[in-house]
Each structure stands twice: as C-alpha cells, then as structure tokens.
C-alpha positions, 0 to 999 in steps of 0.5 A: 289560315286554311285554304284549298289550292289546286296543283298539276303534277306528273306522278310516277306509278311504280310497277308494284302499284299497277294492280291498284286502281290508278286514282288510288295509286296516284293519290298515295304517291301525292300524299307521300310527296306533299303531306306534312311538307311546306311549299315555300310561298304557299304554306304547310300541306295538311292533306291531299283532298282529291286527285284527277288522273289522266288515264293515258300515261307515258313510259320512259326507256329503262324506267318501269314506272308509268307517268300520269298527269294529275290535278290535285286539291291540297288543304294548305295551312298558311298563317298570315301576320296580324291574323288572330286565332285561338290555340291550346298550350301544348308545352311550357318552358322557361322562355315561354309557351308553345301553342298549337296553331292548326297543324303546327306549334307557335312560340309565345315568348315569355315577353309577349304573354302579359304586362307582368313579371312571369316566373317559371315553375318547372315542377308544375310546368306553369308560368305565373304572373308576379302581380296578377297571380295569373297562370298559364299551364298546358291545356289552356286555350289562348286567343293570339295574334300572329306577329311573325311567320317563316315557312321555308321549303321542307318540313320546318317552319316557325310562327311567333305569336303575342297575347300582349294586346287588348282582348288577347290572352287566356280565354278566362282572362278575356272573359274577366275583362269583358265582365269588368267592362260590362259591370262598369257600363251597368254602374254608369261609369 
C-alpha cells in the first residue's frame, strides 16, 4: 500500500524565501505542491520525505523567483484491488461503515459486511446482525479486501472494501472462527 518514489521537479523559490536555506525552501514548496494530493496513476502523496536541490537556479525576466531543479522522494499510498489490509472503523452510517485505510477512508457498504441482515442503530451508531447478534461500532478493527480503487487527480479518491470472505471481518470474529476450527481439529472431527 505504501511506496517511495522519486520525482524530478523544477521549483520556484519566491523572493520572500531567499534568506532561508535553499533545501529548506525547496522542501516547503514541494510539500505545498504535493502533500495531500493524488497523482493519477501513482497514488495519494502522504509525505515529501527528502529533496536534493541543484544549487544553480534560473531567473526569468519579469519574475522575482529563482527556479531550481530538484529530485524529491515522495511517500505514496496506493492501494490495489485484491489487497488485504486492516483498518479502524471511523464512522457508521445507515448504508455501511467508513474504515481508515492508510491516510484515506474506505467505504464498507452494508451489503459487503456479512451474510446476515444488518440493522442500523442511529442512537448508538452501530450496525447489528439480526441472526448472529454481531455488531460493528466506531473503533472496531477490521481485516478487509480492497475491491475497487478510484484515485483521480486532485485531492479526492474512493476505495471500496469487503469483509464478506473467509478470514475477513472484525478481528474478534476471525479469532472466534479460528478457535472453532482449532476445537474441531482437537476433537478429531
């Protein structure tokens, strides 16, 4: 989900930043340009990790800025379809839950939670299974599989996940299932 990439960029250093160290000024400019944005085909830029700046810049007529070539390392969040991960529920709604997946929130639609009818209790902000009695609430940790990713240029993106597969779901549910399997194995079934 996370990778480091290197980019080359020409960065304009504004005259107000001339008294700052060149590397520091370039780093701040790159942070302003990239952090918290999505680069289409690459992913969500979490952090500008490092930058190297060419000390010789270029001055353009009628422009006070000095332009320098830079090489920067960016920490990228890029989930892929079929990838399995874990995240915390940050919001429950009548149509599902939002799960923190890295620096973004993914939608776990109500139809993708479990094989049970779920009811939404708005007062307590929980989803409750009718037959199983299992409930989901804010703060629960889930294991999920990514089923769809749409990261378009800018600052928006969508991630859809599912927990309707074996060994996915609320961590406590997975542990219960594993204990049942272990008990069956010990009993010789």
